[in-house]
Each structure stands twice: as structure tokens, then as C-alpha cells.
C-alpha positions as a Markdown table, in Angstrom:
| # | Residue | x | y | z |
|---|---|---|---|---|
| 1 | Unk | -25.8 | 20.0 | -16.6 |
| 2 | Unk | -24.4 | 17.2 | -18.7 |
| 3 | Unk | -20.7 | 16.1 | -18.4 |
| 4 | Unk | -19.1 | 15.1 | -21.7 |
| 5 | Unk | -17.4 | 11.7 | -21.9 |
| 6 | Unk | -13.7 | 12.4 | -22.2 |
| 7 | Unk | -10.6 | 10.4 | -21.7 |
| 8 | Unk | -8.1 | 10.9 | -18.8 |
| 9 | Unk | -5.6 | 12.6 | -21.1 |
| 10 | Unk | -8.2 | 15.2 | -22.1 |
| 11 | Unk | -9.2 | 15.6 | -18.4 |
| 12 | Unk | -5.7 | 16.6 | -17.5 |
| 13 | Unk | -5.8 | 19.4 | -20.0 |
| 14 | Unk | -9.1 | 20.9 | -18.9 |
| 15 | Unk | -9.2 | 24.5 | -17.6 |
| 16 | Unk | -9.5 | 24.7 | -13.8 |
| 17 | Unk | -13.2 | 25.7 | -13.7 |
| 18 | Unk | -14.1 | 22.9 | -16.1 |
| 19 | Unk | -12.0 | 20.4 | -14.1 |
| 20 | Unk | -13.9 | 21.4 | -10.9 |
| 21 | Unk | -17.2 | 20.3 | -12.6 |
| 22 | Unk | -15.6 | 16.9 | -13.4 |
| 23 | Unk | -14.1 | 16.5 | -10.0 |
| 24 | Unk | -17.6 | 16.8 | -8.4 |
| 25 | Unk | -19.0 | 14.3 | -10.9 |
| 26 | Unk | -16.0 | 12.0 | -10.4 |
| 27 | Unk | -16.4 | 12.1 | -6.6 |
| 28 | Unk | -20.2 | 11.4 | -6.5 |
| 29 | Unk | -21.1 | 9.7 | -9.7 |
| 30 | Unk | -22.2 | 6.1 | -9.7 |
| 31 | Unk | -20.1 | 5.7 | -12.9 |
| 32 | Unk | -16.9 | 6.5 | -11.0 |
| 33 | Unk | -17.4 | 4.0 | -8.1 |
| 34 | Unk | -14.5 | 1.6 | -7.5 |
| 35 | Unk | -14.4 | -1.0 | -10.2 |
| 36 | Unk | -11.7 | -3.2 | -11.5 |
| 37 | Unk | -11.8 | -1.8 | -15.0 |
| 38 | Unk | -8.4 | -3.0 | -16.1 |
| 39 | Unk | -8.7 | -6.4 | -14.4 |
| 40 | Unk | -6.0 | -5.7 | -11.8 |
| 41 | Unk | -7.4 | -8.4 | -9.6 |
| 42 | Unk | -6.7 | -9.4 | -6.0 |
| 43 | Unk | -3.6 | -7.4 | -4.8 |
| 44 | Unk | -2.6 | -10.3 | -2.4 |
| 45 | Unk | -2.0 | -12.4 | -5.5 |
| 46 | Unk | 0.6 | -10.0 | -6.8 |
| 47 | Unk | 4.4 | -9.9 | -6.1 |
| 48 | Unk | 5.6 | -8.5 | -2.8 |
| 49 | Unk | 7.3 | -5.6 | -4.7 |
| 50 | Unk | 4.0 | -4.7 | -6.5 |
| 51 | Unk | 2.1 | -4.5 | -3.2 |
| 52 | Unk | 4.9 | -2.5 | -1.5 |
| 53 | Unk | 5.3 | -0.1 | -4.4 |
| 54 | Unk | 1.5 | 0.6 | -4.4 |
| 55 | Unk | 1.4 | 1.0 | -0.6 |
| 56 | Unk | 4.2 | 3.5 | -0.9 |
| 57 | Unk | 2.5 | 5.4 | -3.7 |
| 58 | Unk | -0.9 | 5.5 | -1.9 |
| 59 | Unk | 0.8 | 6.7 | 1.4 |
| 60 | Unk | 1.9 | 9.9 | -0.3 |
| 61 | Unk | -0.2 | 13.0 | -0.5 |
| 62 | Unk | -0.3 | 13.3 | -4.3 |
| 63 | Unk | -1.0 | 9.6 | -4.9 |
| 64 | Unk | -3.1 | 10.2 | -7.9 |
| 65 | Unk | -0.2 | 11.4 | -10.0 |
| 66 | Unk | 2.0 | 8.7 | -8.5 |
| 67 | Unk | -0.5 | 6.1 | -9.5 |
| 68 | Unk | -0.5 | 7.4 | -13.1 |
| 69 | Unk | 3.3 | 7.4 | -13.2 |
| 70 | Unk | 3.4 | 3.9 | -11.7 |
| 71 | Unk | 1.0 | 2.5 | -14.3 |
| 72 | Unk | 2.8 | 4.2 | -17.2 |
| 73 | Unk | 0.3 | 2.4 | -19.5 |
| 74 | Unk | -0.8 | 4.5 | -22.5 |
| 75 | Unk | -4.1 | 2.5 | -22.3 |
| 76 | Unk | -4.7 | 4.0 | -18.9 |
| 77 | Unk | -4.6 | 7.6 | -20.2 |
| 78 | Unk | -7.0 | 6.7 | -23.1 |
| 79 | Unk | -9.6 | 5.3 | -20.7 |
| 80 | Unk | -12.8 | 7.3 | -20.2 |
| 81 | Unk | -12.1 | 9.5 | -17.2 |
| 82 | Unk | -14.9 | 7.9 | -15.1 |
| 83 | Unk | -13.4 | 4.4 | -15.8 |
| 84 | Unk | -9.9 | 5.7 | -15.0 |
| 85 | Unk | -11.1 | 7.1 | -11.6 |
| 86 | Unk | -13.1 | 3.9 | -10.9 |
| 87 | Unk | -10.0 | 1.8 | -11.5 |
| 88 | Unk | -7.9 | 4.2 | -9.3 |
| 89 | Unk | -10.5 | 3.8 | -6.5 |
| 90 | Unk | -10.5 | 0.0 | -7.0 |
| 91 | Unk | -6.7 | -0.2 | -6.6 |
| 92 | Unk | -6.8 | 2.2 | -3.7 |
| 93 | Unk | -9.4 | 0.0 | -2.0 |
| 94 | Unk | -7.1 | -3.1 | -2.6 |
| 95 | Unk | -4.1 | -1.2 | -1.0 |
| 96 | Unk | -6.3 | -0.2 | 2.0 |
| 97 | Unk | -7.5 | -3.8 | 2.3 |
| 98 | Unk | -4.0 | -5.3 | 2.4 |
| 99 | Unk | -2.8 | -2.6 | 4.8 |
| 100 | Unk | -5.6 | -3.6 | 7.2 |
| 101 | Unk | -4.6 | -7.2 | 6.8 |
| 102 | Unk | -1.0 | -6.3 | 7.6 |
| 103 | Unk | -2.0 | -4.2 | 10.6 |
| 104 | Unk | -4.0 | -7.1 | 12.1 |
| 105 | Unk | -1.3 | -9.7 | 11.4 |
| 106 | Unk | 1.9 | -7.7 | 11.9 |
| 107 | Unk | 0.7 | -4.9 | 14.1 |
| 108 | Unk | 2.4 | -4.2 | 17.5 |
| 109 | Unk | 1.3 | -1.7 | 20.1 |
| 110 | Unk | 4.5 | 0.0 | 21.2 |
| 111 | Unk | 5.3 | 0.3 | 24.9 |
| 112 | Unk | 6.1 | 3.6 | 26.5 |
| 113 | Unk | 9.7 | 2.4 | 26.8 |
| 114 | Unk | 9.9 | 1.8 | 23.1 |
| 115 | Unk | 8.5 | 5.3 | 22.5 |
| 116 | Unk | 11.0 | 6.8 | 25.0 |
| 117 | Unk | 13.8 | 5.0 | 23.2 |
| 118 | Unk | 12.9 | 6.8 | 19.9 |
| 119 | Unk | 10.9 | 4.1 | 18.0 |
| 120 | Unk | 9.6 | 6.7 | 15.6 |
| 121 | Unk | 13.1 | 7.1 | 14.1 |
| 122 | Unk | 12.3 | 4.0 | 12.1 |
| 123 | Unk | 9.2 | 5.5 | 10.3 |
| 124 | Unk | 11.4 | 7.0 | 7.6 |
| 125 | Unk | 12.4 | 3.5 | 6.4 |
| 126 | Unk | 8.8 | 2.5 | 5.4 |
| 127 | Unk | 8.6 | -0.8 | 3.6 |
| 128 | Unk | 12.4 | -1.1 | 3.6 |
| 129 | Unk | 12.2 | -2.6 | 7.1 |
| 130 | Unk | 10.0 | -5.5 | 5.8 |
| 131 | Unk | 12.3 | -6.1 | 2.8 |
| 132 | Unk | 15.4 | -6.1 | 5.0 |
| 133 | Unk | 13.8 | -8.5 | 7.4 |
| 134 | Unk | 12.8 | -10.9 | 4.7 |
| 135 | Unk | 16.3 | -10.7 | 3.2 |
| 136 | Unk | 17.9 | -11.4 | 6.5 |
| 137 | Unk | 19.7 | -8.1 | 6.3 |
| 138 | Unk | 21.5 | -9.1 | 3.0 |
| 139 | Unk | 21.2 | -6.3 | 0.5 |
| 140 | Unk | 22.0 | -8.6 | -2.3 |
| 141 | Unk | 18.7 | -10.4 | -1.8 |
| 142 | Unk | 16.5 | -7.2 | -1.8 |
| 143 | Unk | 15.6 | -7.3 | -5.5 |
| 144 | Unk | 14.7 | -11.0 | -5.3 |
| 145 | Unk | 12.4 | -10.5 | -2.3 |
| 146 | Unk | 10.3 | -8.0 | -4.3 |
| 147 | Unk | 9.7 | -10.7 | -7.0 |
| 148 | Unk | 8.3 | -13.2 | -4.6 |
| 149 | Unk | 4.6 | -13.8 | -4.1 |
| 150 | Unk | 3.1 | -11.3 | -1.6 |
| 151 | Unk | 1.2 | -14.0 | 0.3 |
| 152 | Unk | 4.3 | -16.1 | 1.0 |
| 153 | Unk | 6.2 | -13.0 | 2.2 |
| 154 | Unk | 3.3 | -12.0 | 4.5 |
| 155 | Unk | 3.4 | -15.5 | 5.9 |
| 156 | Unk | 7.1 | -15.2 | 6.6 |
| 157 | Unk | 6.7 | -11.8 | 8.2 |
| 158 | Unk | 3.9 | -13.2 | 10.4 |
| 159 | Unk | 6.1 | -16.1 | 11.4 |
| 160 | Unk | 9.0 | -13.8 | 12.2 |
| 161 | Unk | 6.7 | -11.6 | 14.3 |
| 162 | Unk | 5.3 | -14.5 | 16.2 |
| 163 | Unk | 8.8 | -15.9 | 16.8 |
| 164 | Unk | 10.0 | -12.5 | 18.1 |
| 165 | Unk | 6.9 | -12.1 | 20.3 |
| 166 | Unk | 7.5 | -15.6 | 21.8 |
| 167 | Unk | 11.2 | -14.9 | 22.5 |
| 168 | Unk | 10.3 | -11.5 | 24.1 |
| 169 | Unk | 7.6 | -13.2 | 26.3 |
| 170 | Unk | 9.9 | -16.1 | 27.2 |
| 171 | Unk | 12.7 | -13.7 | 28.2 |
| 172 | Unk | 10.3 | -11.7 | 30.4 |
| 173 | Unk | 9.2 | -15.0 | 32.2 |
| 174 | Unk | 12.9 | -16.0 | 32.7 |
| 175 | Unk | 13.7 | -12.4 | 34.0 |
| 176 | Unk | 10.8 | -12.5 | 36.4 |
| 177 | Unk | 11.9 | -15.8 | 37.8 |
| 178 | Unk | 15.5 | -14.7 | 38.2 |
| 179 | Unk | 14.5 | -11.4 | 39.8 |
| 180 | Unk | 11.6 | -12.7 | 41.8 |
């Protein structure tokens, strides 16, 4: 069974049974494997805002539609559907890569006391926490933060985490001395 070459705009308009055939092909076809069709490049070379926007989109359940909306590029919809999906998979792999990097560099294993205090209440803020941290709590600086290079902002967040970890560890040492 041969699958016709169609563009993404045509794919969207397919009847459900026909779309199912394409979905199978798009999932397993060599032609739809992750490729940087539109020369998106290394995500870590983008702005902090671009990386955070894409992380937000790909964290949502219907991220395929979010990705199309984010791109907003008419050229994207004219791409062959296999190239479109290959590009989507490439950007997704870049977002996953940067999320792994952040997890390794910025990750923190919460203590039982932090959980008891309600740490999860901050989950709803998503990437806002990083933007607020980088802006020093000054909302006037938020927009400017998003325009800065991602790599520089990651280095600053890493520095702030290390500084915070050091201060916490130092205070624990002092408290043990004073109480011991």
C-alpha cells in the first residue's frame, strides 16, 4: 500500500481513516525520522525565551498543534508531511536534550521536609520561576531575560543553584556546631 506524498496542510484535511494510514507511516517510516529539515540548529544556541517557549509547548499534551501554532510559518504547512514530522521530531529531541541538561545541572532532590511544606505548589509556575530568578524578582526585566542567550542564562542559573546549595550547606554546618 503506497502512501501519496502530500503536504502538511493536506494531511490536516484528510478523513480520519486515511489519516490513520498516514499516522502509522509517520510513526514508523524512515522518511519521518528526526531530521533538521528547516535548519533549526542547536537549541542551546537560541535565546532563553525560545528554549523556554518550546519547553512549555512540548510539556503539554497536544504539543503537535502547539508546535504548529508556535512556528506560524506558512512554509511549514507546505512541507511534505514526512519532512514536517521529521522536523517536529528533531525539535522535540532538542527540547528533550536541553531538559536533560537542565535536570543534571539544576536538578535538586527535594527533602521530605520540603514535600511536607508543600513544594509542589510551585509546579504551576513552570518556567516563570527561572525567569523571575534571573530577573532578580524584577518584573520589568522579564522580557529582556527572554531575549538573552540560553547558554548564558543556564550558566547564571547554575551559579545561583551552586551558591544556594553552598549557603544551605554552610548554615547546616554552623547549626550543627551551635547545637552540638
